[in-house]
DODRENVEX-611152 format. One record per residue (C-alpha): residue in three letters; x, z negated, y negated. Coordinates in steps of 0.02 Angstrom, whole numbers, padded with zeros to 5 digits, always signed. Layout:
// residues N
alaXZY...
***
This chain:
// residues 102
cys+02027-04489+00902leu+02025-04306+00854leu+02164-04194+00911leu+02200-04024+00824gln+02325-03904+00916leu+02376-03755+00813gly+02424-03588+00883ala+02573-03487+00813leu+02625-03505+00629pro+02716-03347+00593asp+02732-03384+00405gly+02805-03558+00416thr+02793-03665+00260asp+02678-03546+00175glu+02542-03603+00296val+02446-03766+00246leu+02297-03855+00317asn+02187-03960+00200ile+02111-04105+00280gly+01999-04222+00181gly+02078-04157+00017thr+02254-04177+00072asp+02371-04025+00106phe+02475-04025+00262ile+02618-03903+00260leu+02620-03837+00444ser+02802-03795+00476gly+02945-03920+00475thr+02861-04075+00392thr+02813-04229+00493tyr+02668-04337+00432thr+02631-04508+00502asn+02473-04603+00466thr+02429-04512+00303asp+02277-04593+00228val+02145-04469+00212gly+01984-04565+00158ser+01932-04670+00311phe+02052-04584+00429leu+02235-04578+00465val+02313-04412+00497ser+02479-04382+00587tyr+02556-04214+00618asp+02699-04160+00735pro+02768-03991+00676asn+02862-03974+00845thr+02704-03978+00944arg+02591-03912+00804thr+02474-04058+00840phe+02374-04155+00720thr+02310-04329+00778ile+02169-04398+00672thr+02106-04578+00698pro+01995-04701+00601asp+02096-04800+00478gly+02055-04962+00573ser+01954-05045+00434thr+01797-04950+00487val+01724-04882+00643ala+01717-04692+00627thr+01542-04611+00678val+01522-04452+00761gly+01451-04394+00589ala+01606-04437+00492phe+01721-04348+00614glu+01600-04195+00603thr+01607-04197+00412leu+01790-04213+00411leu+01814-04071+00540gln+01691-03955+00445gly+01786-03982+00286ile+01959-03923+00351thr+02025-03776+00266tyr+02173-03658+00296ser+02283-03563+00163asn+02432-03453+00160ser+02534-03441+00002ser+02640-03298+00065asp+02652-03141-00043asn+02654-03042+00116pro+02558-03141+00251thr+02578-03097+00434ala+02424-03010+00499gly+02331-03081+00646asn+02217-03230+00690arg+02257-03413+00672thr+02191-03527+00800val+02155-03712+00814asp+02096-03798+00979val+01994-03959+00948lys+01994-04103+01065val+01913-04268+01060arg+01994-04420+01144asp+01887-04571+01189ala+01957-04708+01300gly+02102-04600+01348ile+01999-04451+01410asp+02018-04284+01321lys+01862-04166+01293thr+01891-03988+01223leu+01761-03938+01100gln+01695-03761+01120
***
């Protein structure tokens, strides 16, 4: 699976991550196994962590994960967004072992 750990979200519900064409509000909303193409996406706003897994009907290739990851976009709809960088740490979990991507 693919794990995305978000840094601080100073603008709350104005901050959105789009994964595979689906918008995920980053503050206060929990998502569980949201179908995004051939992946299931879950999000825990308390830990600011996305978990992305193959949907079970297919085996996801490295290329499929790469394409999904490269297509992720961030948006902030605030009229006065807080200045500063937003960060996302990416990890791959295979057979229970985490690998941080650089």
